[in-house]
C-alpha positions in Angstrom: 43.5 -11.8 4.6 43.4 -14.4 1.8 41.1 -16.6 3.8 38.6 -13.7 4.3 38.5 -13.2 0.5 37.8 -16.9 0.0 35.0 -16.8 2.5 33.4 -13.8 0.8 33.6 -15.6 -2.5 32.0 -18.7 -1.0 29.3 -16.6 0.5 28.6 -14.9 -2.8 28.6 -18.2 -4.7 26.2 -19.8 -2.2 23.9 -16.8 -2.5 23.9 -17.2 -6.2 22.9 -20.9 -5.9 20.3 -20.2 -3.2 18.7 -17.3 -5.1 18.5 -19.3 -8.3 15.7 -21.6 -7.0 13.1 -18.8 -6.4 14.3 -17.0 -9.5 13.6 -20.1 -11.6 10.1 -20.4 -10.0 9.5 -16.8 -10.9 10.5 -17.3 -14.5 8.2 -20.3 -14.6 5.4 -18.1 -13.3 6.0 -15.5 -16.0 6.0 -18.1 -18.7 2.8 -19.5 -17.4 1.2 -16.1 -17.3 2.2 -15.1 -20.9 1.2 -18.5 -22.3 -2.1 -19.0 -20.6 -3.7 -15.5 -20.2 -5.4 -13.7 -23.1 -3.8 -10.4 -24.2 -6.7 -8.3 -22.7 -6.0 -9.6 -19.2 -2.2 -9.4 -19.4 -1.7 -5.8 -18.3 -3.8 -6.3 -15.0 -2.0 -9.6 -14.4 1.4 -7.8 -14.8 0.2 -5.1 -12.4 -0.9 -7.7 -9.8 2.3 -9.7 -10.1 4.4 -6.6 -9.8 2.6 -5.4 -6.7 2.8 -8.9 -5.1 6.5 -9.1 -5.9 7.2 -5.7 -4.4 5.2 -6.3 -1.3 6.4 -9.9 -0.8 10.0 -9.0 -1.3 9.9 -6.0 1.0 8.3 -8.1 3.7 10.8 -10.9 3.3 13.7 -8.5 3.4 12.6 -6.5 6.4 11.4 -9.4 8.5 14.9 -10.8 8.0 16.3 -14.1 9.1 14.3 -14.6 12.3 11.4 -12.4 11.7 7.7 -13.4 12.0 6.0 -15.1 9.1 2.5 -13.6 9.7 3.0 -10.4 7.6 3.4 -12.4 4.4 0.3 -14.5 5.1 -1.7 -11.3 5.9 -0.5 -9.7 2.7 -1.5 -12.8 0.6 -4.9 -13.0 2.2 -5.5 -9.3 1.9 -4.5 -9.2 -1.8 -6.7 -12.2 -2.6 -9.7 -10.7 -0.8 -9.3 -7.3 -2.5 -9.0 -8.9 -5.9 -12.1 -11.1 -5.2 -14.1 -8.0 -4.4 -13.1 -6.1 -7.6 -15.0 -6.3 -11.0 -14.5 -8.9 -13.7 -10.9 -8.7 -15.1 -9.4 -8.4 -11.7 -11.6 -11.0 -10.0 -10.1 -13.8 -12.3 -6.6 -12.9 -11.1 -7.4 -13.5 -7.4 -5.1 -16.4 -7.0 -2.2 -14.7 -8.8 -0.7 -13.0 -5.7 -0.1 -16.3 -3.9 2.8 -17.6 -5.9 4.2 -14.2 -6.7 4.3 -13.1 -3.1 5.7 -16.5 -2.0 8.6 -16.3 -4.5 9.3 -12.6 -3.7 9.2 -13.5 0.0 11.8 -16.2 -0.6 14.0 -13.8 -2.6 13.8 -11.2 0.2 14.7 -13.7 2.9 17.7 -14.9 0.9 18.8 -11.3 0.4 18.5 -10.8 4.2 20.6 -14.0 4.8 23.2 -12.7 2.3 23.5 -9.3 4.0 23.9 -11.1 7.4 26.6 -13.4 6.1 28.6 -10.6 4.5 28.4 -8.5 7.6 29.7 -11.2 10.0 33.3 -12.2 10.1 33.6 -15.9 9.6 35.9 -17.5 12.2 37.9 -20.5 11.1 37.8 -23.6 13.3 41.5 -24.1 13.5 42.5 -20.6 14.3 
Protein backbone atom coordinates (compact mmCIF):
# COMPACT_ATOMS: atom_id res chain seq x y z
CA UNK A 1 0.00 0.00 0.00
CA UNK A 2 2.81 2.39 0.90
CA UNK A 3 4.52 1.74 -2.45
CA UNK A 4 1.34 2.73 -4.32
CA UNK A 5 1.22 6.04 -2.41
CA UNK A 6 4.87 6.68 -3.28
CA UNK A 7 4.17 5.95 -6.94
CA UNK A 8 1.25 8.39 -6.96
CA UNK A 9 3.43 11.05 -5.36
CA UNK A 10 6.10 10.47 -7.97
CA UNK A 11 3.53 10.69 -10.76
CA UNK A 12 2.15 13.97 -9.39
CA UNK A 13 5.67 15.38 -8.95
CA UNK A 14 6.65 14.40 -12.48
CA UNK A 15 3.46 15.98 -13.81
CA UNK A 16 4.31 19.22 -12.03
CA UNK A 17 7.76 19.27 -13.59
CA UNK A 18 6.51 18.40 -17.09
CA UNK A 19 3.67 20.91 -17.00
CA UNK A 20 5.98 23.72 -15.89
CA UNK A 21 7.74 23.92 -19.27
CA UNK A 22 4.64 24.85 -21.32
CA UNK A 23 3.38 26.99 -18.44
CA UNK A 24 6.59 29.05 -18.46
CA UNK A 25 6.30 29.42 -22.24
CA UNK A 26 2.72 30.64 -21.81
CA UNK A 27 3.80 33.15 -19.16
CA UNK A 28 6.48 34.41 -21.57
CA UNK A 29 3.85 34.80 -24.27
CA UNK A 30 1.68 36.86 -21.94
CA UNK A 31 4.61 39.09 -20.95
CA UNK A 32 5.44 39.59 -24.63
CA UNK A 33 1.83 40.49 -25.43
CA UNK A 34 1.47 43.00 -22.63
CA UNK A 35 4.82 44.65 -23.29
CA UNK A 36 4.71 44.85 -27.08
CA UNK A 37 1.09 45.52 -28.06
CA UNK A 38 -0.61 48.91 -27.77
CA UNK A 39 -3.52 49.15 -25.35
CA UNK A 40 -6.10 49.45 -28.14
CA UNK A 41 -5.16 46.07 -29.56
CA UNK A 42 -4.86 44.29 -26.21
CA UNK A 43 -8.54 43.22 -25.82
CA UNK A 44 -8.67 41.51 -29.26
CA UNK A 45 -5.28 39.92 -28.53
CA UNK A 46 -6.54 38.53 -25.23
CA UNK A 47 -9.62 37.18 -27.01
CA UNK A 48 -7.51 35.50 -29.71
CA UNK A 49 -5.11 34.00 -27.17
CA UNK A 50 -7.98 32.79 -25.00
CA UNK A 51 -9.73 31.13 -27.92
CA UNK A 52 -6.48 29.53 -29.09
CA UNK A 53 -5.77 28.25 -25.58
CA UNK A 54 -9.23 26.79 -25.21
CA UNK A 55 -9.22 25.11 -28.61
CA UNK A 56 -5.61 23.89 -28.42
CA UNK A 57 -5.98 22.53 -24.90
CA UNK A 58 -9.19 20.74 -25.77
CA UNK A 59 -7.62 19.17 -28.84
CA UNK A 60 -4.54 18.11 -26.87
CA UNK A 61 -6.61 16.61 -24.08
CA UNK A 62 -9.06 14.71 -26.27
CA UNK A 63 -6.56 13.40 -28.80
CA UNK A 64 -4.73 11.96 -25.82
CA UNK A 65 -1.48 10.15 -25.72
CA UNK A 66 -1.50 8.43 -29.11
CA UNK A 67 -3.99 10.56 -30.95
CA UNK A 68 -3.46 12.17 -34.33
CA UNK A 69 -1.65 15.48 -34.63
CA UNK A 70 -3.56 16.83 -37.62
CA UNK A 71 -6.40 18.48 -35.61
CA UNK A 72 -4.03 20.98 -33.99
CA UNK A 73 -2.45 21.84 -37.34
CA UNK A 74 -5.89 22.32 -38.89
CA UNK A 75 -6.91 24.51 -35.97
CA UNK A 76 -3.81 26.70 -36.24
CA UNK A 77 -4.15 27.10 -40.01
CA UNK A 78 -7.87 27.85 -39.76
CA UNK A 79 -7.37 30.42 -37.01
CA UNK A 80 -4.59 32.14 -38.92
CA UNK A 81 -6.61 32.18 -42.15
CA UNK A 82 -9.71 33.59 -40.45
CA UNK A 83 -7.70 36.33 -38.76
CA UNK A 84 -6.02 37.25 -42.04
CA UNK A 85 -9.43 37.70 -43.66
CA UNK A 86 -10.80 39.98 -40.91
CA UNK A 87 -10.39 43.79 -40.80
CA UNK A 88 -7.46 45.76 -39.42
CA UNK A 89 -7.10 45.18 -35.67
CA UNK A 90 -7.63 41.44 -36.08
CA UNK A 91 -5.44 41.05 -39.16
CA UNK A 92 -2.34 42.12 -37.24
CA UNK A 93 -2.93 39.32 -34.75
CA UNK A 94 -2.88 36.55 -37.35
CA UNK A 95 0.27 34.87 -36.04
CA UNK A 96 -0.84 34.95 -32.41
CA UNK A 97 -2.79 31.65 -32.40
CA UNK A 98 0.31 29.67 -33.38
CA UNK A 99 2.26 29.83 -30.09
CA UNK A 100 -0.89 29.97 -27.96
CA UNK A 101 -2.35 26.84 -29.58
CA UNK A 102 0.97 25.02 -29.41
CA UNK A 103 1.39 25.74 -25.70
CA UNK A 104 -2.20 24.76 -24.94
CA UNK A 105 -1.82 21.58 -26.99
CA UNK A 106 1.24 20.65 -24.94
CA UNK A 107 -0.65 21.34 -21.71
CA UNK A 108 -3.57 19.21 -22.89
CA UNK A 109 -1.28 16.34 -23.87
CA UNK A 110 0.50 16.45 -20.50
CA UNK A 111 -2.86 16.36 -18.73
CA UNK A 112 -3.82 13.31 -20.79
CA UNK A 113 -0.53 11.62 -19.82
CA UNK A 114 -1.21 12.48 -16.18
CA UNK A 115 -4.70 10.95 -16.27
CA UNK A 116 -3.33 7.83 -17.92
CA UNK A 117 -0.54 7.47 -15.37
CA UNK A 118 -2.88 7.89 -12.42
CA UNK A 119 -5.37 5.41 -13.83
CA UNK A 120 -2.90 2.58 -14.34
CA UNK A 121 -1.51 0.55 -11.51
CA UNK A 122 2.27 0.68 -11.54
CA UNK A 123 3.81 -2.76 -11.19
CA UNK A 124 7.12 -3.00 -9.41
CA UNK A 125 9.92 -4.89 -11.13
CA UNK A 126 10.88 -7.04 -8.14
CA UNK A 127 7.35 -8.11 -7.18
